[in-house]
SERO-4910 file (N, C-alpha, C, O; in steps of 0.05 Angstrom, whole numbers):
BEGIN
 pado doro    nc1    nc2    nc3   cac1   cac2   cac3    cc1    cc2    cc3    oc1    oc2    oc3
  Met    A   4287   1098    491   4277   1093    464   4248   1102    462   4240   1115    442
  Lys    A   4232   1096    483   4204   1104    483   4202   1135    483   4184   1146    471
  Ile    A   4220   1147    498   4219   1176    500   4226   1188    473   4213   1208    464
  Leu    A   4245   1177    459   4253   1187    433   4230   1184    413   4225   1202    397
  Met    A   4216   1161    414   4193   1157    396   4171   1177    402   4158   1188    384
  Ala    A   4166   1182    428   4145   1201    435   4152   1229    425   4134   1244    416
  Met    A   4177   1236    428   4186   1263    419   4183   1265    388   4176   1286    378
  Met    A   4189   1243    374   4187   1244    345   4158   1247    337   4151   1261    317
  Ile    A   4140   1233    351   4111   1236    345   4101   1264    350   4086   1275    334
  Ile    A   4110   1276    372   4102   1303    379   4113   1322    357   4098   1340    348
  Leu    A   4138   1319    350   4150   1336    329   4135   1333    303   4131   1353    289
  Ala    A   4128   1309    295   4114   1305    270   4086   1318    271   4077   1329    251
  Thr    A   4073   1317    294   4047   1329    297   4049   1359    295   4033   1372    281
  Val    A   4070   1371    307   4073   1400    306   4079   1409    278   4068   1429    268
  Ile    A   4097   1394    264   4103   1401    236   4079   1398    219   4074   1415    201
  Gly    A   4064   1377    222   4039   1373    207   4019   1395    211   4006   1404    192
  Thr    A   4016   1404    236   3997   1425    243   4006   1451    230   3990   1466    220
  Ser    A   4032   1457    231   4043   1481    219   4039   1481    188   4032   1501    177
  Ala    A   4043   1457    176   4039   1455    147   4010   1460    140   4003   1473    120
  Met    A   3991   1449    157   3963   1453    151   3955   1482    154   3940   1493    138
  Ala    A   3966   1496    174   3961   1525    178   3971   1541    155   3958   1560    146
  Ala    A   3995   1533    145   4006   1547    122   3989   1543     97   3985   1561     81
  Glu    A   3978   1519     93   3960   1513     71   3935   1530     73   3925   1540     53
  Glu    A   3924   1533     97   3900   1549    101   3905   1578     95   3888   1592     83
  Glu    A   3929   1588    102   3936   1616     96   3937   1620     66   3929   1641     56
  Val    A   3948   1600     51   3950   1603     22   3922   1602     10   3917   1616    -10
  Lys    A   3903   1587     21   3876   1585     11   3861   1611     13   3844   1617     -4
  Asp    A   3867   1627     33   3854   1653     36   3866   1673     16   3888   1683     21
  Asp    A   3852   1678     -5   3861   1695    -26   3843   1720    -26   3826   1723    -44
  Phe    A   3846   1737     -6   3828   1760     -2   3830   1779    -26   3851   1782    -38
  Gly    A   3807   1791    -32   3806   1811    -53   3787   1833    -44   3771   1830    -26
  Tyr    A   3789   1856    -58   3772   1879    -51   3759   1889    -77   3771   1890    -98
  Tyr    A   3733   1896    -73   3718   1907    -95   3708   1935    -87   3695   1938    -67
  Gly    A   3715   1955   -102   3707   1982    -96   3686   1992   -115   3688   1987   -139
  Phe    A   3666   2005   -104   3645   2016   -121   3656   2042   -135   3666   2060   -121
  Glu    A   3655   2042   -161   3663   2065   -177   3640   2075   -193   3628   2058   -207
  Pro    A   3633   2099   -193   3644   2121   -177   3634   2119   -149   3618   2102   -142
  Glu    A   3643   2138   -132   3635   2138   -104   3605   2141   -103   3592   2150   -121
  Ile    A   3594   2133    -80   3565   2135    -75   3560   2163    -63   3570   2170    -42
  Val    A   3543   2178    -77   3534   2204    -67   3504   2204    -67   3491   2199    -87
  Thr    A   3493   2210    -43   3464   2210    -41   3455   2230    -20   3471   2240     -5
  Asn    A   3429   2235    -19   3418   2254      0   3406   2239     24   3400   2216     23
  Tyr    A   3403   2254     46   3389   2244     69   3373   2268     80   3380   2291     75
  Leu    A   3352   2262     96   3336   2283    107   3349   2294    132   3356   2280    150
  Ser    A   3353   2320    132   3363   2333    157   3340   2348    170   3317   2347    161
  Lys    A   3346   2362    191   3325   2377    206   3312   2397    188   3324   2411    172
  Gly    A   3286   2399    191   3271   2418    174   3267   2407    147   3266   2382    143
  Asn    A   3266   2424    128   3263   2416    100   3289   2415     85   3289   2411     60
  Lys    A   3311   2418     98   3337   2419     86   3347   2391     80   3344   2372     96
  Leu    A   3358   2387     56   3370   2361     49   3400   2362     55   3413   2382     49
  Gly    A   3410   2341     66   3439   2338     69   3449   2318     48   3433   2303     36
  Phe    A   3475   2317     45   3485   2296     27   3508   2281     40   3521   2292     58
  Val    A   3512   2257     31   3534   2241     41   3549   2229     17   3536   2221     -3
  Arg    A   3575   2229     19   3592   2219     -2   3609   2197     10   3625   2202     28
  Ile    A   3606   2172      0   3619   2149     13   3633   2133     -8   3623   2127    -30
  Thr    A   3657   2125     -1   3672   2105    -17   3671   2079     -2   3678   2078     22
  Ile    A   3662   2058    -15   3658   2032     -2   3675   2011    -16   3677   2010    -40
  Glu    A   3688   1995      1   3703   1972     -9   3691   1947      3   3686   1946     27
  Leu    A   3686   1927    -13   3676   1901     -4   3700   1881     -3   3714   1878    -23
  Met    A   3704   1869     19   3725   1849     22   3714   1821     19   3695   1814     32
  Val    A   3726   1805      2   3718   1778     -2   3742   1759      4   3765   1767      1
  Lys    A   3735   1735     14   3756   1717     21   3770   1704     -3   3793   1697     -2
  Asn    A   3755   1701    -24   3765   1689    -49   3763   1709    -71   3741   1718    -78
  Ser    A   3786   1716    -83   3785   1736   -104   3769   1728   -129   3763   1744   -146
  Ala    A   3763   1702   -132   3746   1693   -154   3718   1704   -151   3703   1705   -171
  Asp    A   3710   1712   -127   3683   1723   -123   3680   1752   -133   3658   1763   -133
  Leu    A   3702   1764   -140   3701   1792   -150   3685   1795   -175   3672   1816   -179
  Ala    A   3685   1775   -192   3669   1776   -217   3639   1777   -211   3624   1792   -224
  Ala    A   3630   1762   -191   3602   1763   -183   3595   1790   -171   3573   1800   -176
  Leu    A   3613   1802   -156   3607   1829   -146   3605   1850   -168   3587   1867   -167
  Glu    A   3622   1847   -188   3621   1866   -210   3595   1862   -226   3583   1882   -235
  Arg    A   3587   1838   -229   3562   1832   -244   3538   1843   -230   3519   1852   -243
  His    A   3538   1842   -203   3515   1851   -187   3519   1879   -175   3504   1887   -157
  Asp    A   3538   1894   -185   3544   1921   -175   3519   1939   -175   3514   1952   -155
  Pro    A   3503   1941   -197   3480   1959   -196   3460   1952   -174   3449   1970   -161
  Leu    A   3455   1926   -170   3437   1918   -149   3447   1925   -121   3432   1936   -105
  Leu    A   3472   1920   -116   3484   1926    -90   3486   1956    -86   3479   1966    -64
  Arg    A   3494   1971   -106   3495   2000   -104   3468   2012    -97   3465   2029    -80
  Ser    A   3447   2003   -111   3420   2013   -106   3411   2007    -78   3399   2025    -65
  Ala    A   3416   1983    -68   3409   1977    -40   3423   1994    -20   3411   2003     -1
  Ile    A   3449   1999    -24   3464   2016     -6   3454   2045     -7   3451   2058     14
  Ile    A   3448   2055    -30   3437   2083    -33   3411   2085    -18   3405   2105     -5
  Glu    A   3394   2065    -21   3368   2065     -7   3371   2065     23   3357   2079     37
  Ile    A   3390   2049     33   3395   2048     62   3404   2075     72   3394   2085     92
  Ile    A   3423   2086     59   3434   2112     67   3414   2134     65   3412   2152     83
  Gly    A   3398   2134     44   3378   2155     40   3356   2155     61   3342   2175     65
  Asn    A   3352   2132     74   3331   2130     95   3341   2136    123   3326   2133    142
  Gln    A   3365   2146    126   3377   2151    152   3371   2180    161   3367   2198    145
  Thr    A   3372   2183    187   3368   2210    199   3395   2224    200   3416   2212    199
  Glu    A   3394   2250    203   3418   2266    205   3435   2258    229   3459   2256    227
  Glu    A   3422   2252    251   3437   2244    275   3452   2218    271   3475   2216    279
  Lys    A   3439   2200    257   3452   2174    252   3476   2177    232   3497   2165    235
  Ile    A   3472   2194    212   3493   2198    192   3517   2211    205   3540   2204    198
  Lys    A   3513   2229    223   3535   2245    235   3548   2233    259   3569   2242    268
  Ser    A   3536   2212    271   3549   2200    295   3565   2175    287   3560   2161    268
  Leu    A   3586   2170    303   3603   2147    298   3588   2121    302   3591   2102    286
  Thr    A   3571   2119    323   3556   2094    327   3535   2091    305   3530   2068    296
  Gly    A   3523   2113    296   3504   2111    274   3518   2102    249   3507   2086    234
  Arg    A   3542   2112    244   3557   2104    220   3562   2074    221   3560   2061    200
  Glu    A   3569   2064    244   3574   2035    246   3549   2019    242   3549   1998    229
  Glu    A   3526   2029    252   3500   2015    247   3494   2015    218   3484   1995    207
  Ile    A   3499   2037    204   3494   2039    175   3512   2019    160   3503   2005    142
  Arg    A   3537   2019    168   3556   2000    155   3547   1971    159   3548   1956    140
  Arg    A   3538   1965    183   3530   1937    189   3504   1930    173   3502   1908    162
  Glu    A   3486   1949    171   3461   1945    156   3468   1941    126   3456   1923    113
  Cys    A   3486   1957    115   3495   1953     88   3508   1926     83   3503   1913     63
  Tyr    A   3525   1918    102   3539   1892    100   3518   1869    100   3520   1852     83
  Asp    A   3499   1870    119   3479   1849    120   3462   1848     94   3457   1826     84
  Thr    A   3454   1871     84   3438   1873     60   3453   1862     36   3442   1848     20
  Val    A   3478   1870     33   3495   1861     11   3497   1831     11   3494   1818    -10
  Asn    A   3502   1819     34   3504   1790     36   3477   1776     31   3477   1755     18
  Glu    A   3455   1788     40   3429   1776     34   3424   1776      4   3415   1756     -7
  Leu    A   3430   1798     -9   3425   1800    -38   3443   1781    -53   3434   1768    -72
  Leu    A   3468   1779    -45   3486   1760    -58   3478   1731    -54   3481   1715    -72
  Thr    A   3467   1725    -31   3458   1698    -26   3434   1692    -44   3433   1670    -55
  Lys    A   3416   1711    -48   3394   1706    -66   3403   1703    -95   3392   1687   -110
  Glu    A   3423   1719   -103   3431   1719   -131   3451   1697   -138   3450   1685   -160
  Thr    A   3470   1692   -120   3492   1673   -127   3492   1648   -110   3506   1629   -116
  Gly    A   3476   1648    -88   3475   1624    -71   3495   1625    -49   3496   1606    -32
  Gln    A   3511   1645    -47   3531   1647    -25   3535   1676    -17   3535   1694    -33
  Ala    A   3540   1680      9   3547   1707     19   3577   1709     19   3590   1700     38
  Ser    A   3588   1721     -1   3617   1721     -5   3631   1744      8   3656   1744     10
  Val    A   3617   1765     17   3630   1788     29   3636   1783     58   3618   1776     73
  Val    A   3661   1786     66   3669   1781     94   3671   1808    109   3671   1807    134
  Asn    A   3673   1830     95   3673   1856    109   3666   1878     89   3672   1876     65
  Leu    A   3653   1898     99   3646   1922     83   3659   1945     97   3655   1950    120
  Leu    A   3676   1960     82   3691   1982     93   3683   2009     81   3680   2011     57
  Phe    A   3679   2029     98   3676   2056     89   3704   2068     89   3715   2074    110
  Thr    A   3715   2072     65   3742   2083     64   3742   2113     62   3762   2126     67
  Arg    A   3720   2125     54   3716   2154     55   3687   2158     63   3668   2145     53
  Tyr    A   3682   2177     82   3655   2182     92   3653   2212     97   3662   2221    118
  Leu    A   3641   2226     78   3638   2255     81   3609   2262     81   3593   2251     66
  Tyr    A   3601   2281     98   3573   2289     99   3572   2320    102   3590   2333    111
  Asp    A   3548   2330     94   3543   2359     98   3515   2362    106   3505   2385    110
***
């Protein structure tokens, strides 16, 4: 009888844990915000030649209700990203590790700006879905 009670308690705990995990999955309502039009800006290359980079960026948020705040602050975020990219060297723009550093800097800056404006850093990831340079 004690063994049966122990097994029932274990089973109830497992079912309860699974139900809580399922509720957490439902709570995560991920959404994506894309900057339209694409970001096109210049960067300094070797010598006096200007290079350009064309980037499509998607911001991933955990709660799709945060998409309205991203849309409202789009000009501020776009300007900050253009400034970051425009200050990069040709080597950094063209290397994979440099691209990741730029992506990370953009991500950090976007969240800092959103924290100042809305009180929360709602972006969980920043993705470069297109990255072309010349």
